[in-house]
PAKOLVEX-504497 format. One record per residue: y negated, z, x negated of N, C-alpha, C in turn. Coordinates in nm, 2 decimals, always signed. Example, Ala and Ser with C-alpha at 12.3 -4.5 7.8 and 13.67 -1.06 7.14 Angstrom:
2
<<+0.57 +0.78 -1.32> <+0.45 +0.78 -1.23> <+0.33 +0.78 -1.32>>,
<<+0.22 +0.71 -1.28> <+0.11 +0.71 -1.37> <+0.00 +0.79 -1.29>>,
This chain:
251
<<-1.32 -0.19 -0.62> <-1.24 -0.09 -0.71> <-1.31 -0.08 -0.85>>,
<<-1.33 +0.04 -0.89> <-1.39 +0.07 -1.03> <-1.30 +0.12 -1.10>>,
<<-1.30 +0.11 -1.24> <-1.21 +0.16 -1.33> <-1.30 +0.24 -1.42>>,
<<-1.27 +0.37 -1.45> <-1.34 +0.45 -1.55> <-1.31 +0.40 -1.69>>,
<<-1.41 +0.40 -1.77> <-1.39 +0.37 -1.91> <-1.29 +0.45 -1.98>>,
<<-1.27 +0.56 -1.93> <-1.18 +0.66 -2.00> <-1.02 +0.59 -1.97>>,
<<-1.01 +0.51 -1.86> <-0.87 +0.46 -1.85> <-0.84 +0.35 -1.96>>,
<<-0.95 +0.29 -2.03> <-0.93 +0.19 -2.11> <-0.93 +0.24 -2.25>>,
<<-0.95 +0.37 -2.27> <-0.94 +0.42 -2.42> <-0.79 +0.44 -2.46>>,
<<-0.78 +0.42 -2.59> <-0.65 +0.45 -2.65> <-0.59 +0.59 -2.61>>,
<<-0.47 +0.59 -2.57> <-0.41 +0.72 -2.54> <-0.35 +0.76 -2.67>>,
<<-0.38 +0.87 -2.71> <-0.34 +0.91 -2.85> <-0.23 +0.99 -2.85>>,
<<-0.17 +1.05 -2.74> <-0.05 +1.14 -2.75> <+0.02 +1.11 -2.63>>,
<<+0.15 +1.17 -2.62> <+0.22 +1.16 -2.50> <+0.16 +1.25 -2.39>>,
<<+0.10 +1.35 -2.43> <+0.03 +1.42 -2.32> <-0.09 +1.34 -2.26>>,
<<-0.14 +1.26 -2.34> <-0.26 +1.18 -2.29> <-0.21 +1.08 -2.18>>,
<<-0.09 +1.02 -2.22> <-0.03 +0.92 -2.12> <+0.01 +1.00 -2.00>>,
<<+0.07 +1.12 -2.00> <+0.09 +1.19 -1.88> <-0.03 +1.22 -1.80>>,
<<-0.12 +1.27 -1.84> <-0.25 +1.29 -1.77> <-0.31 +1.17 -1.72>>,
<<-0.31 +1.04 -1.79> <-0.33 +0.92 -1.75> <-0.26 +0.88 -1.62>>,
<<-0.12 +0.90 -1.62> <-0.06 +0.86 -1.50> <-0.08 +0.95 -1.39>>,
<<-0.10 +1.09 -1.42> <-0.11 +1.18 -1.32> <-0.25 +1.16 -1.24>>,
<<-0.35 +1.11 -1.33> <-0.48 +1.10 -1.26> <-0.47 +0.98 -1.18>>,
<<-0.40 +0.87 -1.20> <-0.39 +0.76 -1.12> <-0.31 +0.80 -0.98>>,
<<-0.20 +0.88 -1.01> <-0.13 +0.91 -0.89> <-0.21 +1.01 -0.79>>,
<<-0.28 +1.09 -0.84> <-0.36 +1.19 -0.77> <-0.47 +1.10 -0.68>>,
<<-0.51 +1.00 -0.75> <-0.61 +0.92 -0.67> <-0.56 +0.82 -0.57>>,
<<-0.44 +0.75 -0.61> <-0.39 +0.64 -0.53> <-0.26 +0.68 -0.45>>,
<<-0.19 +0.77 -0.49> <-0.07 +0.82 -0.42> <+0.03 +0.71 -0.42>>,
<<+0.09 +0.69 -0.29> <+0.20 +0.59 -0.29> <+0.15 +0.43 -0.28>>,
<<+0.01 +0.43 -0.31> <-0.04 +0.30 -0.33> <-0.03 +0.25 -0.49>>,
<<+0.04 +0.36 -0.56> <+0.07 +0.32 -0.71> <+0.23 +0.33 -0.71>>,
<<+0.28 +0.23 -0.79> <+0.42 +0.21 -0.81> <+0.45 +0.16 -0.95>>,
<<+0.58 +0.21 -1.01> <+0.62 +0.15 -1.13> <+0.71 +0.05 -1.11>>,
<<+0.69 -0.07 -1.17> <+0.79 -0.17 -1.17> <+0.91 -0.16 -1.28>>,
<<+1.03 -0.16 -1.24> <+1.13 -0.15 -1.35> <+1.24 -0.27 -1.33>>,
<<+1.27 -0.33 -1.44> <+1.37 -0.43 -1.43> <+1.49 -0.39 -1.52>>,
<<+1.51 -0.26 -1.55> <+1.62 -0.21 -1.62> <+1.59 -0.22 -1.77>>,
<<+1.47 -0.24 -1.81> <+1.42 -0.22 -1.97> <+1.40 -0.08 -1.98>>,
<<+1.38 -0.04 -2.11> <+1.37 +0.11 -2.14> <+1.24 +0.14 -2.11>>,
<<+1.14 +0.07 -2.12> <+1.00 +0.12 -2.09> <+0.96 +0.17 -1.95>>,
<<+1.03 +0.10 -1.86> <+1.01 +0.15 -1.72> <+1.06 +0.29 -1.70>>,
<<+1.18 +0.32 -1.76> <+1.24 +0.45 -1.73> <+1.17 +0.55 -1.80>>,
<<+1.11 +0.53 -1.92> <+1.04 +0.63 -2.00> <+0.89 +0.64 -1.92>>,
<<+0.84 +0.56 -1.86> <+0.72 +0.59 -1.78> <+0.76 +0.68 -1.67>>,
<<+0.87 +0.64 -1.61> <+0.91 +0.74 -1.49> <+0.93 +0.87 -1.54>>,
<<+1.01 +0.89 -1.65> <+1.04 +1.02 -1.71> <+0.89 +1.10 -1.74>>,
<<+0.79 +1.02 -1.79> <+0.65 +1.08 -1.82> <+0.59 +1.13 -1.68>>,
<<+0.61 +1.05 -1.58> <+0.56 +1.09 -1.44> <+0.62 +1.23 -1.40>>,
<<+0.75 +1.23 -1.40> <+0.82 +1.35 -1.36> <+0.78 +1.46 -1.45>>,
<<+0.76 +1.46 -1.57> <+0.72 +1.57 -1.66> <+0.58 +1.60 -1.64>>,
<<+0.50 +1.50 -1.58> <+0.36 +1.54 -1.55> <+0.36 +1.60 -1.42>>,
<<+0.46 +1.61 -1.34> <+0.47 +1.69 -1.22> <+0.47 +1.61 -1.09>>,
<<+0.52 +1.49 -1.09> <+0.52 +1.41 -0.97> <+0.62 +1.30 -0.99>>,
<<+0.67 +1.25 -0.85> <+0.77 +1.15 -0.86> <+0.71 +1.03 -0.79>>,
<<+0.68 +0.93 -0.87> <+0.62 +0.81 -0.83> <+0.71 +0.71 -0.74>>,
<<+0.64 +0.63 -0.68> <+0.72 +0.51 -0.62> <+0.77 +0.43 -0.74>>,
<<+0.89 +0.39 -0.72> <+0.96 +0.29 -0.83> <+1.02 +0.18 -0.75>>,
<<+1.00 +0.06 -0.80> <+1.06 -0.06 -0.75> <+1.12 -0.14 -0.85>>,
<<+1.23 -0.22 -0.79> <+1.27 -0.33 -0.88> <+1.30 -0.46 -0.79>>,
<<+1.28 -0.57 -0.86> <+1.31 -0.71 -0.78> <+1.45 -0.74 -0.83>>,
<<+1.54 -0.74 -0.74> <+1.68 -0.78 -0.76> <+1.70 -0.92 -0.72>>,
<<+1.71 -1.00 -0.84> <+1.72 -1.15 -0.82> <+1.86 -1.20 -0.76>>,
<<+1.96 -1.10 -0.74> <+2.09 -1.14 -0.70> <+2.16 -1.18 -0.82>>,
<<+2.10 -1.17 -0.94> <+2.18 -1.21 -1.07> <+2.16 -1.12 -1.17>>,
<<+2.14 -0.99 -1.15> <+2.12 -0.89 -1.24> <+2.25 -0.85 -1.31>>,
<<+2.25 -0.82 -1.43> <+2.37 -0.76 -1.49> <+2.43 -0.65 -1.42>>,
<<+2.56 -0.63 -1.41> <+2.61 -0.51 -1.36> <+2.57 -0.39 -1.41>>,
<<+2.55 -0.39 -1.55> <+2.49 -0.27 -1.62> <+2.36 -0.23 -1.57>>,
<<+2.28 -0.33 -1.54> <+2.14 -0.30 -1.48> <+2.15 -0.22 -1.35>>,
<<+2.25 -0.28 -1.26> <+2.24 -0.21 -1.13> <+2.30 -0.06 -1.14>>,
<<+2.40 -0.06 -1.24> <+2.46 +0.08 -1.26> <+2.34 +0.17 -1.32>>,
<<+2.25 +0.12 -1.40> <+2.13 +0.19 -1.45> <+2.04 +0.25 -1.34>>,
<<+2.03 +0.17 -1.25> <+1.93 +0.20 -1.13> <+2.00 +0.32 -1.06>>,
<<+2.13 +0.32 -1.04> <+2.20 +0.44 -0.99> <+2.19 +0.55 -1.06>>,
<<+2.20 +0.55 -1.19> <+2.20 +0.66 -1.28> <+2.05 +0.73 -1.28>>,
<<+1.95 +0.63 -1.27> <+1.81 +0.68 -1.27> <+1.79 +0.75 -1.14>>,
<<+1.83 +0.69 -1.03> <+1.80 +0.76 -0.90> <+1.87 +0.90 -0.90>>,
<<+2.00 +0.91 -0.95> <+2.07 +1.04 -0.96> <+1.99 +1.15 -1.05>>,
<<+1.95 +1.09 -1.17> <+1.89 +1.19 -1.26> <+1.75 +1.24 -1.20>>,
<<+1.67 +1.15 -1.14> <+1.53 +1.21 -1.10> <+1.51 +1.24 -0.95>>,
<<+1.63 +1.21 -0.88> <+1.61 +1.23 -0.74> <+1.52 +1.15 -0.66>>,
<<+1.53 +1.02 -0.69> <+1.43 +0.93 -0.64> <+1.51 +0.81 -0.57>>,
<<+1.45 +0.73 -0.50> <+1.52 +0.62 -0.44> <+1.43 +0.49 -0.50>>,
<<+1.50 +0.41 -0.57> <+1.42 +0.29 -0.62> <+1.42 +0.19 -0.51>>,
<<+1.30 +0.13 -0.48> <+1.28 +0.04 -0.38> <+1.34 -0.08 -0.43>>,
<<+1.42 -0.16 -0.36> <+1.49 -0.29 -0.39> <+1.42 -0.40 -0.32>>,
<<+1.38 -0.51 -0.39> <+1.31 -0.62 -0.32> <+1.40 -0.74 -0.36>>,
<<+1.42 -0.83 -0.26> <+1.52 -0.95 -0.28> <+1.44 -1.08 -0.25>>,
<<+1.51 -1.19 -0.31> <+1.45 -1.32 -0.27> <+1.47 -1.34 -0.12>>,
<<+1.39 -1.40 -0.05> <+1.39 -1.44 +0.08> <+1.53 -1.53 +0.10>>,
<<+1.62 -1.50 +0.19> <+1.74 -1.58 +0.19> <+1.72 -1.73 +0.23>>,
<<+1.62 -1.74 +0.33> <+1.59 -1.89 +0.36> <+1.54 -1.97 +0.24>>,
<<+1.44 -1.90 +0.16> <+1.38 -1.97 +0.05> <+1.49 -1.99 -0.06>>,
<<+1.57 -1.90 -0.08> <+1.67 -1.92 -0.18> <+1.78 -2.02 -0.14>>,
<<+1.81 -2.03 -0.02> <+1.91 -2.14 +0.03> <+1.85 -2.27 +0.00>>,
<<+1.72 -2.29 +0.05> <+1.66 -2.42 +0.03> <+1.64 -2.45 -0.13>>,
<<+1.62 -2.35 -0.22> <+1.61 -2.38 -0.35> <+1.74 -2.43 -0.41>>,
<<+1.85 -2.37 -0.38> <+1.97 -2.42 -0.42> <+2.02 -2.54 -0.36>>,
<<+2.00 -2.57 -0.24> <+2.04 -2.70 -0.18> <+1.96 -2.81 -0.23>>,
<<+1.83 -2.79 -0.26> <+1.75 -2.90 -0.31> <+1.75 -2.92 -0.46>>,
<<+1.80 -2.82 -0.53> <+1.78 -2.83 -0.69> <+1.92 -2.80 -0.75>>,
<<+2.02 -2.73 -0.68> <+2.13 -2.70 -0.75> <+2.14 -2.56 -0.79>>,
<<+2.26 -2.51 -0.81> <+2.26 -2.36 -0.85> <+2.21 -2.32 -0.98>>,
<<+2.22 -2.42 -1.08> <+2.18 -2.39 -1.22> <+2.06 -2.47 -1.26>>,
<<+1.95 -2.49 -1.16> <+1.84 -2.57 -1.19> <+1.76 -2.54 -1.30>>,
<<+1.77 -2.41 -1.35> <+1.68 -2.37 -1.47> <+1.73 -2.43 -1.59>>,
<<+1.84 -2.50 -1.60> <+1.87 -2.58 -1.72> <+1.81 -2.72 -1.73>>,
<<+1.76 -2.76 -1.63> <+1.71 -2.90 -1.62> <+1.58 -2.90 -1.70>>,
<<+1.48 -2.80 -1.68> <+1.35 -2.83 -1.72> <+1.27 -2.69 -1.71>>,
<<+1.16 -2.68 -1.79> <+1.07 -2.56 -1.78> <+1.02 -2.56 -1.64>>,
<<+1.00 -2.65 -1.57> <+0.94 -2.65 -1.44> <+1.04 -2.59 -1.34>>,
<<+1.17 -2.63 -1.36> <+1.27 -2.60 -1.27> <+1.31 -2.44 -1.30>>,
<<+1.30 -2.41 -1.42> <+1.31 -2.26 -1.46> <+1.21 -2.18 -1.39>>,
<<+1.08 -2.22 -1.40> <+0.97 -2.14 -1.34> <+0.99 -2.14 -1.18>>,
<<+1.04 -2.26 -1.12> <+1.07 -2.25 -0.96> <+1.17 -2.15 -0.93>>,
<<+1.28 -2.15 -1.01> <+1.38 -2.05 -0.99> <+1.33 -1.91 -1.00>>,
<<+1.25 -1.88 -1.10> <+1.19 -1.76 -1.12> <+1.10 -1.71 -1.00>>,
<<+1.02 -1.82 -0.96> <+0.92 -1.80 -0.85> <+0.99 -1.75 -0.73>>,
<<+1.10 -1.81 -0.69> <+1.17 -1.78 -0.58> <+1.25 -1.65 -0.59>>,
<<+1.31 -1.62 -0.70> <+1.40 -1.51 -0.71> <+1.32 -1.39 -0.77>>,
<<+1.20 -1.41 -0.83> <+1.14 -1.30 -0.88> <+0.98 -1.28 -0.84>>,
<<+0.91 -1.38 -0.86> <+0.77 -1.38 -0.82> <+0.74 -1.34 -0.68>>,
<<+0.79 -1.42 -0.59> <+0.75 -1.40 -0.45> <+0.81 -1.27 -0.39>>,
<<+0.91 -1.23 -0.43> <+0.94 -1.08 -0.39> <+0.86 -0.98 -0.45>>,
<<+0.82 -1.01 -0.57> <+0.71 -0.90 -0.64> <+0.58 -0.92 -0.56>>,
<<+0.55 -1.04 -0.51> <+0.42 -1.05 -0.43> <+0.43 -0.96 -0.31>>,
<<+0.54 -0.95 -0.25> <+0.56 -0.87 -0.13> <+0.52 -0.72 -0.17>>,
<<+0.57 -0.69 -0.28> <+0.55 -0.54 -0.31> <+0.41 -0.51 -0.35>>,
<<+0.34 -0.62 -0.43> <+0.19 -0.60 -0.46> <+0.10 -0.60 -0.35>>,
<<+0.15 -0.65 -0.22> <+0.07 -0.64 -0.12> <+0.06 -0.48 -0.06>>,
<<+0.14 -0.40 -0.11> <+0.15 -0.25 -0.06> <+0.07 -0.17 -0.18>>,
<<+0.03 -0.22 -0.28> <-0.01 -0.14 -0.39> <-0.16 -0.17 -0.42>>,
<<-0.22 -0.07 -0.48> <-0.36 -0.07 -0.55> <-0.35 -0.06 -0.69>>,
<<-0.22 +0.00 -0.74> <-0.19 +0.02 -0.89> <-0.05 -0.04 -0.91>>,
<<-0.04 -0.12 -1.00> <+0.07 -0.18 -1.04> <+0.12 -0.14 -1.19>>,
<<+0.20 -0.05 -1.20> <+0.24 +0.01 -1.33> <+0.36 -0.07 -1.39>>,
<<+0.32 -0.12 -1.51> <+0.43 -0.21 -1.58> <+0.48 -0.15 -1.70>>,
<<+0.60 -0.19 -1.76> <+0.64 -0.15 -1.90> <+0.61 -0.25 -2.01>>,
<<+0.51 -0.33 -1.98> <+0.49 -0.44 -2.08> <+0.43 -0.34 -2.21>>,
<<+0.47 -0.42 -2.33> <+0.42 -0.36 -2.45> <+0.37 -0.47 -2.54>>,
<<+0.28 -0.45 -2.63> <+0.22 -0.56 -2.72> <+0.33 -0.62 -2.82>>,
<<+0.43 -0.55 -2.86> <+0.52 -0.60 -2.95> <+0.63 -0.68 -2.87>>,
<<+0.64 -0.69 -2.75> <+0.75 -0.78 -2.69> <+0.76 -0.92 -2.72>>,
<<+0.62 -0.97 -2.72> <+0.61 -1.12 -2.76> <+0.48 -1.15 -2.81>>,
<<+0.46 -1.26 -2.89> <+0.33 -1.30 -2.93> <+0.22 -1.31 -2.82>>,
<<+0.26 -1.35 -2.71> <+0.18 -1.38 -2.59> <+0.13 -1.24 -2.54>>,
<<+0.20 -1.14 -2.57> <+0.15 -1.00 -2.51> <+0.07 -0.93 -2.61>>,
<<+0.05 -0.97 -2.73> <+0.00 -0.88 -2.83> <-0.15 -0.84 -2.81>>,
<<-0.22 -0.92 -2.72> <-0.36 -0.87 -2.69> <-0.38 -0.83 -2.55>>,
<<-0.26 -0.80 -2.50> <-0.25 -0.75 -2.36> <-0.34 -0.62 -2.33>>,
<<-0.43 -0.59 -2.23> <-0.49 -0.47 -2.22> <-0.41 -0.37 -2.15>>,
<<-0.45 -0.24 -2.17> <-0.38 -0.14 -2.10> <-0.41 -0.13 -1.95>>,
<<-0.52 -0.17 -1.92> <-0.56 -0.16 -1.79> <-0.66 -0.29 -1.75>>,
<<-0.62 -0.37 -1.64> <-0.71 -0.47 -1.60> <-0.71 -0.49 -1.45>>,
<<-0.82 -0.54 -1.40> <-0.84 -0.56 -1.26> <-0.79 -0.71 -1.24>>,
<<-0.70 -0.72 -1.14> <-0.66 -0.86 -1.10> <-0.72 -0.88 -0.96>>,
<<-0.79 -0.99 -0.95> <-0.85 -1.03 -0.82> <-0.75 -1.12 -0.75>>,
<<-0.70 -1.07 -0.64> <-0.61 -1.15 -0.57> <-0.67 -1.20 -0.42>>,
<<-0.60 -1.30 -0.37> <-0.63 -1.35 -0.25> <-0.51 -1.33 -0.15>>,
<<-0.52 -1.24 -0.05> <-0.39 -1.22 +0.04> <-0.45 -1.25 +0.19>>,
<<-0.37 -1.35 +0.25> <-0.41 -1.39 +0.38> <-0.56 -1.43 +0.40>>,
<<-0.61 -1.49 +0.29> <-0.74 -1.54 +0.30> <-0.84 -1.45 +0.26>>,
<<-0.81 -1.32 +0.23> <-0.90 -1.22 +0.20> <-0.89 -1.18 +0.05>>,
<<-0.99 -1.15 -0.01> <-1.00 -1.11 -0.16> <-0.97 -0.96 -0.17>>,
<<-0.89 -0.92 -0.28> <-0.86 -0.79 -0.29> <-0.85 -0.76 -0.43>>,
<<-0.88 -0.65 -0.48> <-0.85 -0.61 -0.63> <-0.73 -0.52 -0.65>>,
<<-0.66 -0.54 -0.76> <-0.55 -0.47 -0.78> <-0.56 -0.43 -0.94>>,
<<-0.53 -0.29 -0.95> <-0.53 -0.24 -1.08> <-0.39 -0.25 -1.15>>,
<<-0.38 -0.33 -1.25> <-0.24 -0.35 -1.32> <-0.26 -0.27 -1.45>>,
<<-0.17 -0.17 -1.47> <-0.15 -0.08 -1.58> <-0.03 -0.08 -1.67>>,
<<-0.05 -0.10 -1.80> <+0.06 -0.08 -1.88> <+0.04 +0.03 -1.98>>,
<<+0.08 +0.15 -1.94> <+0.05 +0.26 -2.02> <+0.11 +0.28 -2.15>>,
<<+0.22 +0.21 -2.18> <+0.28 +0.21 -2.31> <+0.25 +0.09 -2.39>>,
<<+0.14 +0.01 -2.37> <+0.11 -0.10 -2.43> <+0.11 -0.10 -2.58>>,
<<+0.07 +0.01 -2.64> <+0.06 +0.02 -2.79> <+0.18 +0.10 -2.84>>,
<<+0.28 +0.12 -2.77> <+0.40 +0.19 -2.82> <+0.50 +0.08 -2.88>>,
<<+0.53 +0.10 -3.01> <+0.64 +0.01 -3.06> <+0.77 +0.04 -3.02>>,
<<+0.86 -0.04 -3.03> <+0.99 -0.02 -2.96> <+1.06 +0.11 -3.02>>,
<<+1.04 +0.13 -3.16> <+1.09 +0.25 -3.22> <+1.05 +0.37 -3.15>>,
<<+0.92 +0.39 -3.11> <+0.87 +0.50 -3.04> <+0.92 +0.52 -2.90>>,
<<+0.94 +0.41 -2.82> <+1.00 +0.41 -2.69> <+1.14 +0.47 -2.70>>,
<<+1.22 +0.42 -2.79> <+1.36 +0.46 -2.80> <+1.36 +0.61 -2.86>>,
<<+1.26 +0.64 -2.94> <+1.28 +0.78 -2.98> <+1.25 +0.87 -2.87>>,
<<+1.15 +0.84 -2.78> <+1.13 +0.92 -2.67> <+1.24 +0.93 -2.58>>,
<<+1.30 +0.82 -2.55> <+1.42 +0.80 -2.46> <+1.53 +0.89 -2.51>>,
<<+1.56 +0.90 -2.65> <+1.67 +0.97 -2.70> <+1.65 +1.12 -2.69>>,
<<+1.51 +1.16 -2.73> <+1.48 +1.28 -2.72> <+1.47 +1.36 -2.59>>,
<<+1.45 +1.26 -2.48> <+1.44 +1.34 -2.35> <+1.54 +1.29 -2.25>>,
<<+1.66 +1.24 -2.30> <+1.78 +1.21 -2.22> <+1.74 +1.12 -2.11>>,
<<+1.66 +1.02 -2.15> <+1.63 +0.91 -2.04> <+1.74 +0.81 -2.03>>,
<<+1.78 +0.76 -1.91> <+1.88 +0.68 -1.90> <+1.87 +0.55 -1.97>>,
<<+1.95 +0.49 -2.04> <+1.94 +0.37 -2.10> <+2.04 +0.27 -2.06>>,
<<+1.98 +0.15 -2.04> <+2.09 +0.04 -2.00> <+2.18 +0.03 -2.13>>,
<<+2.31 +0.03 -2.10> <+2.41 +0.04 -2.21> <+2.40 -0.09 -2.29>>,
<<+2.36 -0.20 -2.22> <+2.33 -0.33 -2.30> <+2.24 -0.32 -2.41>>,
<<+2.15 -0.23 -2.40> <+2.04 -0.22 -2.50> <+2.08 -0.14 -2.61>>,
<<+2.20 -0.07 -2.60> <+2.25 +0.01 -2.72> <+2.37 -0.06 -2.78>>,
<<+2.42 -0.18 -2.74> <+2.53 -0.25 -2.78> <+2.49 -0.34 -2.89>>,
<<+2.57 -0.34 -3.00> <+2.54 -0.43 -3.11> <+2.67 -0.51 -3.13>>,
<<+2.64 -0.65 -3.14> <+2.74 -0.75 -3.16> <+2.75 -0.78 -3.31>>,
<<+2.87 -0.85 -3.34> <+2.89 -0.89 -3.47> <+2.77 -0.98 -3.53>>,
<<+2.73 -0.94 -3.66> <+2.62 -1.01 -3.71> <+2.49 -0.95 -3.68>>,
<<+2.48 -0.84 -3.62> <+2.37 -0.77 -3.59> <+2.29 -0.81 -3.46>>,
<<+2.36 -0.91 -3.38> <+2.31 -0.94 -3.26> <+2.30 -0.84 -3.15>>,
<<+2.20 -0.84 -3.07> <+2.17 -0.72 -2.97> <+2.09 -0.78 -2.86>>,
<<+2.09 -0.70 -2.75> <+1.99 -0.73 -2.64> <+1.86 -0.66 -2.67>>,
<<+1.75 -0.72 -2.65> <+1.62 -0.66 -2.66> <+1.54 -0.68 -2.54>>,
<<+1.58 -0.78 -2.46> <+1.50 -0.80 -2.33> <+1.61 -0.85 -2.22>>,
<<+1.59 -0.79 -2.11> <+1.70 -0.81 -2.01> <+1.64 -0.87 -1.88>>,
<<+1.71 -0.98 -1.84> <+1.66 -1.04 -1.70> <+1.79 -1.07 -1.62>>,
<<+1.80 -1.20 -1.57> <+1.92 -1.24 -1.51> <+2.04 -1.26 -1.61>>,
<<+2.16 -1.26 -1.55> <+2.28 -1.26 -1.64> <+2.29 -1.40 -1.73>>,
<<+2.27 -1.52 -1.65> <+2.28 -1.65 -1.71> <+2.16 -1.66 -1.80>>,
<<+2.05 -1.62 -1.77> <+1.92 -1.65 -1.84> <+1.90 -1.55 -1.96>>,
<<+1.97 -1.47 -1.98> <+1.95 -1.37 -2.09> <+2.07 -1.37 -2.20>>,
<<+2.03 -1.38 -2.32> <+2.14 -1.37 -2.42> <+2.10 -1.26 -2.54>>,
<<+2.18 -1.22 -2.61> <+2.14 -1.14 -2.72> <+2.06 -1.22 -2.82>>,
<<+1.99 -1.15 -2.91> <+1.90 -1.20 -3.01> <+1.95 -1.17 -3.15>>,
<<+1.92 -1.27 -3.25> <+1.97 -1.24 -3.38> <+1.88 -1.16 -3.45>>,
<<+1.91 -1.10 -3.58> <+1.85 -1.00 -3.65> <+1.70 -1.04 -3.68>>,
<<+1.67 -1.17 -3.69> <+1.53 -1.21 -3.73> <+1.47 -1.28 -3.62>>,
<<+1.50 -1.27 -3.50> <+1.45 -1.35 -3.39> <+1.36 -1.25 -3.32>>,
<<+1.26 -1.32 -3.24> <+1.15 -1.22 -3.16> <+1.23 -1.17 -3.06>>,
<<+1.17 -1.06 -2.99> <+1.23 -0.97 -2.88> <+1.27 -1.06 -2.75>>,
<<+1.20 -1.16 -2.73> <+1.22 -1.24 -2.60> <+1.29 -1.37 -2.63>>,
<<+1.35 -1.39 -2.76> <+1.41 -1.51 -2.79> <+1.53 -1.54 -2.71>>,
<<+1.60 -1.43 -2.65> <+1.71 -1.46 -2.59> <+1.70 -1.49 -2.43>>,
<<+1.57 -1.49 -2.40> <+1.53 -1.53 -2.26> <+1.54 -1.69 -2.27>>,
<<+1.61 -1.75 -2.17> <+1.61 -1.91 -2.14> <+1.62 -1.96 -2.28>>,
<<+1.73 -1.93 -2.36> <+1.73 -1.97 -2.49> <+1.71 -2.13 -2.52>>,
<<+1.76 -2.21 -2.41> <+1.76 -2.35 -2.43> <+1.61 -2.40 -2.41>>,
<<+1.51 -2.31 -2.39> <+1.37 -2.34 -2.38> <+1.30 -2.27 -2.51>>,
<<+1.37 -2.28 -2.63> <+1.31 -2.21 -2.74> <+1.18 -2.28 -2.79>>,
<<+1.14 -2.39 -2.73> <+1.02 -2.45 -2.78> <+0.91 -2.39 -2.72>>,
<<+0.93 -2.30 -2.62> <+0.83 -2.23 -2.54> <+0.81 -2.09 -2.58>>,
<<+0.71 -2.05 -2.67> <+0.72 -1.92 -2.73> <+0.68 -1.81 -2.63>>,
<<+0.62 -1.84 -2.52> <+0.57 -1.74 -2.44> <+0.69 -1.68 -2.36>>,
<<+0.78 -1.74 -2.32> <+0.90 -1.69 -2.25> <+0.86 -1.60 -2.13>>,
<<+0.79 -1.65 -2.04> <+0.74 -1.57 -1.92> <+0.80 -1.62 -1.80>>,
<<+0.84 -1.53 -1.70> <+0.89 -1.58 -1.58> <+0.80 -1.61 -1.48>>,
<<+0.67 -1.55 -1.49> <+0.57 -1.59 -1.41> <+0.50 -1.45 -1.34>>,
<<+0.57 -1.35 -1.36> <+0.51 -1.22 -1.30> <+0.39 -1.18 -1.37>>,
<<+0.38 -1.21 -1.49> <+0.26 -1.15 -1.56> <+0.18 -1.26 -1.61>>,
<<+0.18 -1.37 -1.54> <+0.07 -1.48 -1.56> <-0.04 -1.46 -1.45>>,
<<-0.16 -1.53 -1.46> <-0.26 -1.51 -1.37> <-0.21 -1.54 -1.23>>,
<<-0.25 -1.46 -1.12> <-0.21 -1.48 -0.99> <-0.28 -1.60 -0.93>>,
<<-0.21 -1.65 -0.82> <-0.25 -1.78 -0.76> <-0.40 -1.75 -0.70>>,
<<-0.47 -1.85 -0.67> <-0.61 -1.84 -0.60> <-0.61 -1.85 -0.46>>,
<<-0.48 -1.85 -0.39> <-0.48 -1.87 -0.26> <-0.36 -1.77 -0.22>>,
<<-0.35 -1.75 -0.08> <-0.24 -1.65 -0.04> <-0.26 -1.64 +0.12>>,
């Protein structure tokens, strides 16, 4: 797989982003898909695709612990855009073993147990999707956390699947959009928004990053955007579940 240098240039306007996405879709078709977890950026990317003249594949990993508001959002998105969001779930046998061996709330025990839970509930189901893709479109942005500030717009991920090497293009088209621009676009274009993202609690607390119900809490006015994820692990600034870490070297 080769990547045109034009793909890596700064996209200076909303029209540039639409052309960027349309070019990818024209070349890769259904081997390209948008990942959404109920965050605002995924729905904005979908809206940009529809305005560019095509309806892309969209998928989500349902960990079986998503907020009811997130599930309702997916229904609203499907209705508005006339699409079907592909749902991927943890393997039932793997999930049963995880709970039997470690307990229902293992993620409270240690960082390693949190990562194990995320691996079974999120990473492995996502791996199944990636096997069907050549282009993985994410809603990651540089202002989501310190660990994402230098994230590229497009990168080639070298994977090993069933003993064979394969390249995957990972694209984050809104990487340089601040949260204010994402929200401005959503409000101006009627993009469905998870109601939790618009809810403000006493003292200015609010949701800025959404994952599983137990593992996500609102953040305070002066906290980083992912501070509410696995709050008991505040000593770890990266706050990653494993989806956006380097891929395994075996498969």
